[in-house]
N, C-alpha and C positions, 0 to 999 in steps of 0.2 A: 729346385722345387720351391724354395722360399720366394723367389721372384713370382712364380706362378700364383702362389697363395696371395701375395700382396696385390697383384693385378686383378685377381678374381674378386677382391673386396670392392673394386671399382671406386676408389677414393676420388674425390673431386680434384685433389691436387696432392702432390708429394713435395715436401720442403726438405731440401738438403742443407743442413747447417754448414758453415765454413769448415773445411777440412773433412767433411763427411760426404762430399760429392761422389756420385756413382754414375759415370757416363753410360754404362751398359743398362742399368735399371732406368735411368732417365730416358734413354732412347726407346726402350720397350714401353715405358709408360706413355710417352708422347705418341707412339704409334697406336696406342689404345685410346687416345683422346683424353688422357689424363694430363692436367696442367702440372708442369714441373717448374719448381722455383728453387734457386740457390740463394738463400738468405738466412739471416740470423733470426730465429724465432723470438728471441728476447726483444730485438729491435722491432719486429713486426708487431708484437704485443704492445710495446710502448707507443707505437704510432698508429695503432688501430688497423694494421694490415693483416692481422691474423684472422 
């Protein structure tokens, strides 16, 4: 049910921090047209990628 809730929010992207990757959720999100990224949010913030 939690995956359904997240997907219904229709985020533009989902970021998985290192060690928190979730292949099942990533696959479902990609199938819904949601961008999936495996990256460190702290690095993204530091370099303007967030």
